[in-house]
Backbone as ProteinMPNN parsed JSONL, in Angstrom:
{"seq_chain_A": "XXXXXXXXXXXXXXXXXXXXXXXXXXXXXXXXXXXXXXXXXXXXXXXXXXXXXXXXXXXXXXXXXXXXXXXXXXXXXXXXXXXXXXXXXXXXXXXXXXXXXXXXXXXXXXXXXXXXXXXXXXXXXXXXXXXXXXXXXXXXXXXXXXXXXXXXXXXXXXXXXXXXXXXXXXXXXXXXXXXXXXXXXXXXXXX", "coords_chain_A": {"N_chain_A": [[0.842, -1.164, 0.0], [0.682, 2.149, -0.94], [0.695, 5.47, -0.065], [-1.828, 5.053, 1.021], [-3.059, 3.617, -0.949], [-3.696, 0.523, -2.308], [-1.425, -1.646, -3.937], [-1.988, -2.658, -7.22], [-1.301, -5.522, -8.357], [-2.06, -7.159, -10.452], [-2.671, -5.366, -12.474], [-0.12, -4.309, -12.883], [1.185, -6.576, -13.841], [-0.132, -6.84, -16.265], [0.888, -4.6, -17.524], [3.561, -5.367, -17.766], [3.199, -7.541, -19.51], [2.315, -6.115, -21.739], [4.618, -4.706, -22.405], [6.286, -6.87, -23.061], [4.907, -7.793, -25.263], [5.325, -5.696, -27.079], [8.054, -6.085, -27.44], [8.053, -8.633, -28.644], [6.739, -8.028, -31.011], [8.607, -6.566, -32.201], [8.652, -3.851, -31.647], [10.456, -2.295, -30.353], [11.766, 0.302, -28.51], [14.183, 2.989, -28.461], [16.188, 4.267, -25.942], [15.513, 7.54, -25.027], [17.651, 10.074, -24.543], [17.829, 12.623, -22.209], [18.612, 16.123, -22.639], [20.289, 17.094, -20.562], [21.544, 14.769, -19.816], [23.176, 13.944, -21.869], [26.053, 14.211, -22.141], [27.007, 12.614, -20.01], [25.782, 10.192, -20.718], [26.921, 9.591, -23.238], [29.522, 9.023, -22.544], [29.623, 6.86, -20.617], [27.22, 5.427, -20.613], [23.839, 4.728, -19.438], [22.797, 4.969, -16.03], [21.154, 2.86, -13.926], [20.024, 2.728, -10.949], [22.553, 1.883, -9.873], [23.273, 0.137, -11.908], [24.871, 0.028, -14.907], [24.231, 0.375, -18.238], [25.747, -0.151, -21.222], [27.657, 0.193, -24.312], [30.376, -0.284, -24.156], [32.934, -0.948, -21.724], [33.804, 1.602, -19.56], [36.949, 3.359, -19.068], [38.76, 2.7, -16.051], [38.743, 4.914, -13.304], [41.544, 6.685, -12.156], [41.581, 8.025, -9.861], [40.578, 7.842, -6.423], [37.25, 6.772, -5.717], [34.153, 7.813, -4.311], [31.73, 6.435, -4.541], [30.9, 2.994, -5.24], [32.013, 0.966, -8.065], [29.71, 0.729, -10.746], [27.39, -1.907, -11.59], [27.987, -3.465, -14.511], [26.361, -3.809, -17.672], [27.315, -4.858, -20.553], [26.658, -4.47, -23.82], [25.823, -4.753, -27.315], [23.252, -4.071, -27.71], [22.564, -1.898, -26.161], [21.005, 0.45, -26.324], [18.406, -0.557, -26.614], [18.151, -2.093, -24.268], [18.386, -0.084, -22.346], [16.063, 1.327, -23.011], [14.186, -0.639, -22.29], [14.714, -0.829, -19.506], [13.884, 1.718, -18.748], [11.147, 1.472, -19.252], [10.515, -0.537, -17.413], [11.118, 0.764, -15.051], [8.995, 2.57, -14.956], [6.925, 0.754, -14.444], [7.576, -0.413, -11.926], [8.154, 1.684, -10.124], [6.025, 2.805, -8.665], [5.42, 1.079, -6.602], [5.185, 0.374, -3.17], [7.98, 1.101, -1.14], [9.899, 1.186, -3.113], [12.217, 2.829, -3.332], [13.806, 1.649, -1.44], [14.358, -0.987, -2.336], [15.166, -0.805, -4.995], [17.823, -0.991, -5.961], [18.381, -3.703, -5.689], [16.423, -4.748, -7.438], [17.11, -3.649, -10.064], [19.708, -4.542, -10.094], [19.34, -7.338, -10.129], [18.063, -7.565, -12.61], [20.107, -6.652, -14.256], [22.065, -8.604, -13.658], [20.738, -10.845, -14.712], [20.676, -10.168, -17.423], [23.436, -10.237, -17.992], [24.082, -12.938, -17.349], [22.453, -14.261, -19.192], [23.436, -13.357, -21.712], [25.992, -14.387, -21.572], [25.526, -17.147, -21.512], [24.102, -17.563, -23.851], [25.58, -16.615, -26.365], [25.027, -15.928, -29.023], [22.72, -14.435, -29.105], [19.834, -12.327, -29.85], [18.44, -8.975, -29.8], [15.701, -9.12, -29.072], [15.553, -11.604, -27.743], [17.273, -11.19, -25.56], [15.984, -9.038, -24.235], [13.554, -10.282, -23.636], [14.363, -12.23, -21.789], [15.154, -10.568, -19.69], [12.707, -9.34, -19.094], [11.294, -11.572, -18.238], [12.638, -12.096, -15.835], [11.888, -9.765, -14.538], [9.16, -10.282, -14.187], [9.382, -12.386, -12.339], [10.457, -10.971, -10.153], [8.343, -9.172, -9.668], [6.304, -10.949, -8.905], [7.452, -11.979, -6.566], [7.496, -9.658, -5.03], [4.743, -9.228, -4.801], [4.047, -11.488, -3.316], [5.38, -10.94, -1.019], [7.982, -11.84, -0.589], [10.26, -10.862, -1.72], [13.667, -10.261, -1.607], [16.088, -8.04, -0.282], [19.077, -6.217, 0.501], [19.436, -4.024, 3.312], [21.279, -2.012, 3.056], [23.338, -1.496, 0.29], [26.281, -2.26, 0.329], [29.255, -1.666, -1.405], [27.93, -2.097, -3.764], [26.72, -4.571, -3.675], [24.286, -7.166, -3.937], [21.496, -9.221, -2.91], [21.057, -11.184, -4.835], [23.613, -11.681, -5.774], [24.605, -13.53, -4.035], [23.341, -15.926, -4.345], [23.206, -19.477, -4.694], [25.359, -21.157, -7.004], [23.937, -22.986, -8.561], [21.328, -21.943, -8.553], [21.736, -19.659, -10.071], [22.182, -20.581, -12.609], [19.913, -21.665, -13.515], [17.832, -20.793, -15.63], [15.627, -19.723, -18.231], [15.865, -20.837, -21.623], [16.049, -19.061, -24.803], [13.911, -20.131, -26.336], [12.312, -21.38, -24.37], [11.619, -19.163, -22.891], [10.004, -17.774, -24.712], [7.959, -19.677, -24.897], [6.961, -19.499, -22.293], [5.875, -16.864, -22.273], [4.012, -17.145, -24.318], [2.302, -18.998, -23.143], [1.161, -17.366, -21.296], [-0.401, -15.766, -22.792], [0.762, -13.832, -24.333], [1.526, -13.443, -27.446], [4.062, -14.599, -29.668], [5.775, -12.779, -32.276], [4.81, -13.536, -35.522]], "CA_chain_A": [[0.0, 0.0, 0.0], [1.448, 3.383, -1.008], [-0.204, 6.615, 0.106], [-3.159, 4.555, 1.304], [-3.598, 2.929, -2.12], [-3.139, -0.823, -2.437], [-0.815, -1.923, -5.237], [-2.732, -3.587, -8.066], [-0.275, -6.318, -9.023], [-2.584, -7.671, -11.724], [-2.496, -4.284, -13.445], [1.307, -4.227, -13.186], [1.5, -7.727, -14.698], [-0.615, -6.501, -17.608], [1.862, -3.653, -18.095], [4.726, -6.158, -18.187], [2.801, -8.269, -20.712], [2.275, -5.157, -22.847], [6.018, -4.454, -22.79], [6.756, -8.072, -23.755], [4.254, -7.848, -26.585], [6.086, -4.764, -27.926], [9.321, -6.742, -27.774], [7.764, -9.709, -29.597], [6.341, -7.422, -32.285], [9.768, -5.766, -32.6], [8.345, -2.43, -31.459], [11.403, -1.93, -29.304], [12.216, 1.674, -28.631], [15.54, 3.313, -28.03], [16.079, 5.212, -24.838], [15.711, 8.94, -25.394], [18.482, 10.706, -23.528], [17.522, 14.035, -21.988], [19.756, 16.98, -22.946], [21.215, 17.188, -19.434], [22.209, 13.474, -19.657], [23.899, 13.543, -23.077], [27.492, 14.039, -21.925], [27.175, 11.433, -19.158], [25.357, 9.014, -21.475], [27.854, 9.263, -24.31], [30.777, 8.529, -21.995], [29.571, 5.547, -19.974], [25.915, 4.776, -20.652], [22.881, 5.174, -18.423], [22.929, 4.292, -14.74], [19.848, 2.512, -13.368], [20.191, 2.231, -9.583], [23.859, 1.215, -9.797], [23.51, -0.736, -13.065], [25.198, 0.853, -16.064], [24.061, -0.339, -19.505], [26.63, 0.576, -22.124], [28.259, -0.673, -25.333], [31.781, -0.532, -23.807], [33.308, -0.636, -20.335], [34.615, 2.817, -19.528], [38.213, 3.172, -18.357], [38.69, 2.909, -14.597], [39.301, 6.172, -12.823], [42.754, 6.532, -11.345], [41.295, 8.699, -8.598], [39.653, 7.098, -5.562], [35.856, 7.169, -5.89], [33.308, 7.642, -3.133], [30.743, 5.397, -4.841], [31.496, 1.806, -5.862], [31.787, 0.764, -9.495], [28.378, 0.184, -11.02], [27.281, -3.239, -12.184], [27.916, -3.18, -15.942], [25.788, -4.671, -18.698], [27.97, -4.448, -21.792], [25.904, -5.116, -24.898], [25.564, -3.918, -28.489], [21.839, -3.692, -27.66], [22.442, -1.025, -24.99], [19.872, 1.376, -26.484], [17.185, -1.304, -26.378], [18.096, -2.462, -22.848], [18.066, 1.15, -21.626], [14.636, 1.565, -23.237], [13.442, -1.58, -21.453], [14.854, -0.425, -18.106], [13.013, 2.89, -18.504], [9.785, 0.949, -19.194], [10.369, -1.264, -16.149], [11.085, 1.784, -13.995], [7.616, 3.058, -14.903], [6.074, -0.278, -13.854], [7.902, -0.724, -10.535], [8.397, 2.857, -9.268], [4.882, 3.125, -7.816], [5.213, 0.078, -5.555], [5.707, 0.813, -1.877], [9.332, 0.691, -0.787], [10.754, 1.15, -4.301], [13.52, 3.435, -3.037], [14.553, 0.728, -0.583], [14.78, -2.208, -3.026], [15.428, -0.6, -6.428], [19.166, -1.47, -6.315], [18.241, -5.154, -5.867], [15.65, -4.991, -8.656], [17.891, -3.404, -11.273], [20.852, -5.45, -10.018], [18.895, -8.656, -10.614], [17.822, -7.463, -14.05], [21.439, -6.58, -14.862], [22.676, -9.933, -13.545], [20.082, -11.733, -15.673], [21.168, -9.806, -18.76], [24.805, -10.746, -18.131], [24.065, -14.402, -17.384], [21.839, -14.686, -20.443], [24.326, -13.125, -22.853], [27.125, -15.308, -21.46], [25.096, -18.508, -21.836], [23.615, -17.581, -25.239], [26.327, -15.512, -26.988], [24.487, -15.577, -30.343], [21.369, -13.907, -28.893], [19.46, -11.062, -30.479], [17.865, -8.015, -28.845], [14.42, -9.619, -28.563], [15.794, -12.68, -26.783], [17.843, -10.597, -24.343], [14.938, -8.276, -23.552], [12.573, -11.235, -23.098], [14.94, -12.82, -20.573], [15.096, -9.532, -18.651], [11.302, -9.185, -18.705], [10.931, -12.749, -17.451], [13.155, -11.853, -14.482], [11.037, -8.722, -13.95], [7.961, -10.978, -13.715], [9.746, -13.092, -11.096], [10.578, -9.953, -9.099], [7.006, -8.666, -9.36], [5.582, -11.975, -8.153], [8.039, -12.026, -5.229], [6.994, -8.47, -4.318], [3.337, -9.487, -4.503], [3.982, -12.511, -2.265], [6.105, -10.465, 0.16], [9.207, -12.612, -0.376], [11.383, -10.228, -2.437], [14.725, -9.985, -0.648], [17.118, -7.053, -0.62], [19.837, -5.735, 1.647], [19.069, -2.678, 3.773], [22.296, -1.147, 2.463], [24.073, -2.26, -0.723], [27.707, -1.937, 0.412], [30.024, -2.134, -2.552], [26.996, -2.429, -4.837], [26.35, -5.977, -3.571], [22.866, -7.429, -3.791], [21.186, -10.587, -2.48], [21.207, -12.054, -6.001], [25.027, -12.039, -5.911], [24.927, -14.585, -3.084], [22.613, -17.16, -4.628], [24.027, -20.62, -5.081], [25.648, -21.241, -8.435], [22.835, -23.722, -9.187], [20.203, -21.031, -8.758], [22.075, -18.675, -11.087], [22.239, -21.178, -13.941], [18.604, -22.218, -13.848], [16.91, -19.853, -16.241], [15.038, -20.236, -19.448], [16.469, -20.583, -22.929], [15.167, -18.174, -25.581], [12.691, -20.842, -26.73], [11.485, -21.569, -23.172], [11.085, -17.844, -22.533], [8.861, -17.542, -25.612], [6.877, -20.575, -24.476], [6.387, -18.924, -21.071], [5.019, -15.729, -22.614], [2.894, -17.661, -25.098], [1.361, -19.603, -22.197], [0.502, -16.27, -20.578], [-1.256, -15.027, -23.711], [1.528, -12.855, -25.108], [1.906, -14.255, -28.599], [5.257, -14.127, -30.372], [5.61, -12.254, -33.634], [4.825, -14.679, -36.452]], "C_chain_A": [[0.892, 1.233, 0.0], [0.468, 4.538, -0.975], [-1.647, 6.166, 0.301], [-3.802, 3.805, 0.149], [-2.896, 1.578, -2.251], [-2.598, -1.027, -3.854], [-1.646, -2.962, -5.978], [-1.729, -4.378, -8.892], [-0.767, -6.886, -10.347], [-2.429, -6.619, -12.821], [-1.026, -4.165, -13.853], [1.746, -5.398, -14.064], [1.033, -7.464, -16.128], [0.327, -5.516, -18.296], [3.115, -4.388, -18.561], [4.408, -6.962, -19.446], [2.785, -7.341, -21.925], [3.691, -4.829, -23.33], [6.556, -5.651, -23.561], [6.145, -8.174, -25.146], [4.956, -6.896, -27.554], [7.399, -5.394, -28.376], [9.085, -7.812, -28.836], [7.389, -9.167, -30.976], [7.444, -6.536, -32.863], [9.459, -4.267, -32.608], [9.2, -1.895, -30.319], [11.852, -0.502, -29.549], [13.694, 1.795, -28.319], [15.394, 4.39, -26.977], [16.393, 6.611, -25.322], [16.443, 9.652, -24.264], [18.103, 12.183, -23.433], [18.783, 14.861, -22.25], [20.769, 17.021, -21.81], [21.979, 15.882, -19.2], [23.179, 13.16, -20.788], [25.39, 13.343, -22.854], [27.758, 12.79, -21.098], [26.863, 10.171, -19.95], [26.396, 8.623, -22.516], [29.163, 8.704, -23.773], [30.649, 7.133, -21.407], [28.218, 4.85, -20.056], [25.009, 5.312, -19.566], [23.031, 4.339, -17.165], [21.542, 4.124, -14.13], [20.066, 1.913, -12.002], [21.43, 1.338, -9.494], [24.077, 0.144, -10.86], [23.724, 0.179, -14.26], [25.114, -0.001, -17.321], [24.774, 0.473, -20.58], [27.19, -0.365, -23.193], [29.706, -1.066, -24.99], [32.016, -0.221, -22.341], [34.152, 0.624, -20.36], [35.928, 2.55, -18.792], [38.032, 3.446, -16.865], [39.345, 4.238, -14.245], [40.54, 5.88, -11.982], [42.586, 7.179, -9.973], [40.382, 7.827, -7.745], [38.235, 7.658, -5.715], [35.083, 6.926, -4.604], [32.333, 6.487, -3.347], [31.439, 4.191, -5.469], [31.238, 1.794, -7.367], [30.364, 0.27, -9.705], [28.486, -1.252, -11.533], [27.087, -2.977, -13.681], [27.161, -4.256, -16.703], [26.353, -4.132, -20.007], [27.289, -5.21, -22.931], [25.791, -4.184, -26.106], [24.11, -3.439, -28.527], [21.568, -2.725, -26.502], [21.281, -0.045, -25.118], [18.554, 0.676, -26.162], [17.047, -1.701, -24.907], [17.798, -1.219, -22.007], [16.596, 1.515, -21.804], [13.811, 0.652, -22.326], [13.526, -1.186, -19.988], [13.984, 0.79, -17.795], [11.554, 2.455, -18.427], [9.53, 0.244, -17.86], [10.37, -0.314, -14.959], [9.666, 2.313, -13.842], [6.677, 2.05, -14.239], [6.308, -0.386, -12.352], [7.94, 0.494, -9.601], [7.246, 3.179, -8.319], [4.631, 2.149, -6.678], [5.882, 0.557, -4.272], [7.101, 0.248, -1.625], [10.301, 0.695, -1.943], [12.145, 1.716, -4.021], [14.416, 2.525, -2.213], [15.122, -0.445, -1.385], [15.11, -2.036, -4.501], [16.814, -1.081, -6.852], [19.132, -2.982, -6.532], [17.51, -5.46, -7.176], [16.513, -4.819, -9.896], [19.171, -4.24, -11.279], [20.5, -6.834, -10.533], [18.657, -8.636, -12.116], [19.154, -7.4, -14.802], [22.152, -7.918, -14.808], [22.064, -10.893, -14.56], [20.578, -11.431, -17.083], [22.57, -10.378, -18.971], [24.848, -12.269, -18.193], [23.519, -14.903, -18.725], [22.817, -14.512, -21.605], [25.567, -14.003, -22.787], [26.74, -16.732, -21.853], [24.664, -18.635, -23.298], [24.298, -16.448, -26.017], [25.791, -15.084, -28.353], [23.081, -14.986, -30.253], [21.124, -12.649, -29.72], [18.796, -10.177, -29.421], [16.562, -8.537, -28.248], [14.615, -10.697, -27.506], [16.341, -12.127, -25.466], [16.771, -9.852, -23.553], [13.89, -9.205, -22.942], [13.081, -11.889, -21.824], [14.878, -11.833, -19.412], [13.661, -9.356, -18.166], [10.844, -10.385, -17.881], [11.423, -12.585, -16.01], [12.329, -10.773, -13.78], [9.728, -9.319, -13.445], [8.239, -11.709, -12.414], [9.816, -12.11, -9.936], [9.202, -9.44, -8.68], [6.213, -9.679, -8.539], [6.134, -12.105, -6.731], [7.581, -10.822, -4.397], [5.544, -8.679, -3.903], [3.196, -10.464, -3.341], [4.713, -12.105, -0.986], [7.399, -11.217, 0.434], [10.407, -12.045, -1.141], [12.429, -9.826, -1.41], [15.692, -8.935, -1.178], [17.842, -6.66, 0.659], [19.344, -4.337, 2.03], [20.021, -1.641, 3.186], [23.111, -2.001, 1.498], [25.548, -1.849, -0.705], [28.435, -2.501, -0.797], [29.16, -2.567, -3.716], [26.629, -3.918, -4.83], [24.848, -6.103, -3.357], [22.671, -8.882, -3.377], [21.436, -11.566, -3.626], [22.657, -12.491, -6.196], [25.403, -13.228, -5.037], [24.13, -15.868, -3.282], [23.596, -18.265, -4.967], [24.228, -20.62, -6.588], [24.52, -21.96, -9.174], [21.677, -22.783, -9.507], [20.472, -20.066, -9.9], [22.111, -19.255, -12.497], [20.893, -21.703, -14.385], [17.676, -21.117, -14.356], [16.559, -20.361, -17.615], [15.86, -19.905, -20.683], [15.566, -19.601, -23.679], [13.846, -18.847, -25.974], [11.746, -21.02, -25.539], [10.878, -20.246, -22.713], [9.874, -17.523, -23.41], [7.682, -18.424, -25.248], [6.173, -20.04, -23.234], [5.422, -17.797, -21.425], [3.824, -16.157, -23.469], [1.846, -18.267, -24.162], [0.597, -18.554, -21.398], [-0.361, -15.409, -21.496], [-0.546, -13.942, -24.492], [2.108, -13.632, -26.295], [3.153, -13.702, -29.271], [4.905, -13.623, -31.772], [5.738, -13.413, -34.613], [5.377, -14.292, -37.784]], "O_chain_A": [[1.771, 1.354, 0.853], [-0.478, 4.584, -1.761], [-2.577, 6.808, -0.186], [-4.959, 3.396, 0.243], [-1.668, 1.501, -2.299], [-3.228, -0.634, -4.836], [-1.968, -4.017, -5.431], [-1.35, -3.965, -9.988], [0.025, -7.074, -11.27], [-2.096, -6.946, -13.96], [-0.719, -3.946, -15.025], [2.593, -5.226, -14.941], [1.718, -7.821, -17.087], [0.538, -5.591, -19.507], [3.668, -4.078, -19.616], [5.241, -7.059, -20.347], [3.197, -7.737, -23.015], [3.924, -4.691, -24.531], [7.207, -5.485, -24.593], [6.808, -8.598, -26.092], [5.163, -7.24, -28.718], [7.806, -5.261, -29.53], [9.828, -7.893, -29.814], [7.694, -9.79, -31.992], [7.252, -5.853, -33.869], [9.941, -3.521, -33.461], [8.736, -1.154, -29.453], [12.265, -0.144, -30.652], [14.357, 0.822, -27.96], [14.58, 5.305, -27.106], [17.423, 6.84, -25.956], [15.91, 9.81, -23.165], [18.062, 12.895, -24.436], [19.897, 14.358, -22.1], [21.975, 16.986, -22.055], [22.964, 15.878, -18.461], [23.94, 12.199, -20.683], [25.944, 12.364, -23.354], [28.632, 11.993, -21.438], [27.597, 9.187, -19.864], [26.715, 7.442, -22.658], [29.851, 7.975, -24.486], [31.501, 6.286, -21.678], [28.11, 3.722, -19.575], [25.371, 6.247, -18.853], [23.351, 3.152, -17.226], [20.846, 5.101, -13.853], [20.274, 0.705, -11.889], [21.347, 0.179, -9.086], [24.982, -0.678, -10.723], [22.869, 1.003, -14.587], [25.84, -0.986, -17.457], [24.446, 1.636, -20.816], [27.199, -1.581, -23.004], [30.203, -2.078, -25.486], [31.373, 0.664, -21.777], [35.123, 0.701, -21.113], [36.013, 1.623, -17.986], [37.251, 4.312, -16.47], [40.364, 4.623, -14.819], [40.562, 4.934, -11.194], [43.352, 6.911, -9.047], [39.505, 7.145, -8.276], [38.048, 8.869, -5.829], [35.329, 5.95, -3.895], [32.129, 5.662, -2.455], [32.451, 4.344, -6.152], [30.371, 2.506, -7.873], [29.867, -0.532, -8.914], [29.573, -1.725, -11.864], [26.114, -2.331, -14.071], [27.294, -5.448, -16.427], [25.926, -3.09, -20.504], [27.343, -6.439, -22.991], [25.677, -2.968, -25.946], [23.771, -2.521, -29.274], [20.478, -2.728, -25.929], [20.631, 0.264, -24.119], [17.686, 1.255, -25.51], [15.948, -1.652, -24.356], [17.03, -1.299, -21.048], [15.95, 1.964, -20.857], [12.865, 1.098, -21.676], [12.512, -1.205, -19.289], [13.412, 0.886, -16.709], [10.792, 3.001, -17.628], [8.471, 0.405, -17.254], [9.691, -0.568, -13.964], [9.184, 2.486, -12.723], [5.737, 2.443, -13.548], [5.351, -0.446, -11.581], [7.77, 0.335, -8.392], [7.474, 3.773, -7.266], [3.727, 2.362, -5.871], [6.998, 1.076, -4.291], [7.362, -0.93, -1.867], [11.435, 0.245, -1.782], [13.145, 1.13, -4.437], [15.641, 2.621, -2.281], [16.256, -0.858, -1.141], [15.315, -3.029, -5.198], [16.981, -1.535, -7.984], [19.775, -3.492, -7.449], [17.932, -6.332, -7.935], [16.636, -5.746, -10.697], [19.667, -4.607, -12.345], [21.266, -7.437, -11.285], [19.012, -9.585, -12.816], [19.31, -8.018, -15.855], [22.775, -8.333, -15.786], [22.78, -11.666, -15.197], [20.868, -12.35, -17.85], [22.852, -10.946, -20.027], [25.578, -12.832, -19.01], [24.053, -15.843, -19.313], [23.001, -15.435, -22.399], [26.143, -14.336, -23.823], [27.538, -17.446, -22.46], [24.839, -19.688, -23.912], [23.666, -15.431, -26.3], [26.078, -13.972, -28.795], [22.33, -15.034, -31.227], [22.05, -12.004, -30.214], [18.617, -10.597, -28.278], [16.342, -8.411, -27.044], [13.921, -10.705, -26.488], [15.92, -12.546, -24.388], [16.665, -10.019, -22.338], [13.392, -8.941, -21.847], [12.316, -12.083, -20.879], [14.584, -12.219, -18.281], [13.422, -9.237, -16.964], [10.085, -10.225, -16.925], [10.697, -12.904, -15.068], [12.095, -10.853, -12.573], [9.231, -8.916, -12.393], [7.429, -11.662, -11.488], [9.293, -12.383, -8.856], [8.923, -9.29, -7.491], [5.528, -9.307, -7.586], [5.369, -12.317, -5.79], [7.312, -10.953, -3.203], [5.16, -8.346, -2.782], [2.331, -10.294, -2.482], [4.677, -12.827, 0.011], [7.871, -11.234, 1.571], [11.458, -12.683, -1.2], [12.116, -9.125, -0.447], [16.064, -8.937, -2.351], [17.291, -6.756, 1.756], [18.893, -3.571, 1.179], [19.612, -0.527, 2.859], [23.528, -3.106, 1.845], [26.013, -1.168, -1.619], [28.255, -3.662, -1.163], [29.612, -3.328, -4.571], [26.266, -4.467, -5.871], [24.221, -5.274, -2.697], [23.597, -9.686, -3.487], [21.967, -12.655, -3.409], [22.902, -13.571, -6.733], [26.426, -13.87, -5.28], [24.232, -16.795, -2.478], [24.689, -18.006, -5.47], [23.382, -20.145, -7.346], [24.181, -21.584, -10.296], [21.116, -22.826, -10.602], [19.55, -19.689, -10.624], [22.074, -18.508, -13.475], [20.748, -22.145, -15.525], [16.851, -20.583, -13.614], [17.144, -21.331, -18.098], [16.469, -18.839, -20.779], [14.445, -19.336, -23.245], [12.79, -18.214, -25.947], [10.535, -20.838, -25.668], [9.757, -20.214, -22.206], [8.847, -17.058, -22.915], [6.535, -17.98, -25.285], [4.949, -20.112, -23.125], [4.29, -17.769, -20.942], [2.741, -15.585, -23.349], [0.646, -18.076, -24.361], [-0.488, -18.826, -20.884], [-0.979, -14.442, -21.049], [-1.185, -13.202, -25.24], [3.069, -14.386, -26.143], [3.294, -12.49, -29.431], [3.886, -13.993, -32.356], [6.689, -14.191, -34.53], [5.462, -15.128, -38.684]]}, "name": "protein", "num_of_chains": 1, "seq": "XXXXXXXXXXXXXXXXXXXXXXXXXXXXXXXXXXXXXXXXXXXXXXXXXXXXXXXXXXXXXXXXXXXXXXXXXXXXXXXXXXXXXXXXXXXXXXXXXXXXXXXXXXXXXXXXXXXXXXXXXXXXXXXXXXXXXXXXXXXXXXXXXXXXXXXXXXXXXXXXXXXXXXXXXXXXXXXXXXXXXXXXXXXXXXX"}
């Protein structure tokens, strides 16, 4: 409940399905960078709660930094992933406690993107985005059930997902299984 209004998780699931449908129909947008972000964006990419989505890893600073290094998602599809993250921000930002667990949410989405691209190196943008959306569904269901876990403070940009057993981190869906999942939910793939 936020501001006395109960979160309608079914409505949020429909929003996620709508995003997945856009992905399946190849109606993927590109993140529109605001003028004040252009210099920052062109140098290292966009930062989503300590996750930086970029085409290249930026050089490490030789100066000590107050904040830890972000979690990087290095991908040629960085514009599409940034677009997706902006869409997911719109879905999740209204849920109570978002400021508390947003680092875990975007960290998990970033981890999923990295695990997926490492396991399926020949992936395309649609497959990568679908894997990320599937993880977003998992997060939403955990939030709905009250079992979403996050640290109170993310020291060193660490998240709960970083401490899962190796088995848990390798058990995710192939591109075909992801499409089957969304098809079973009524989101039909582009034919």
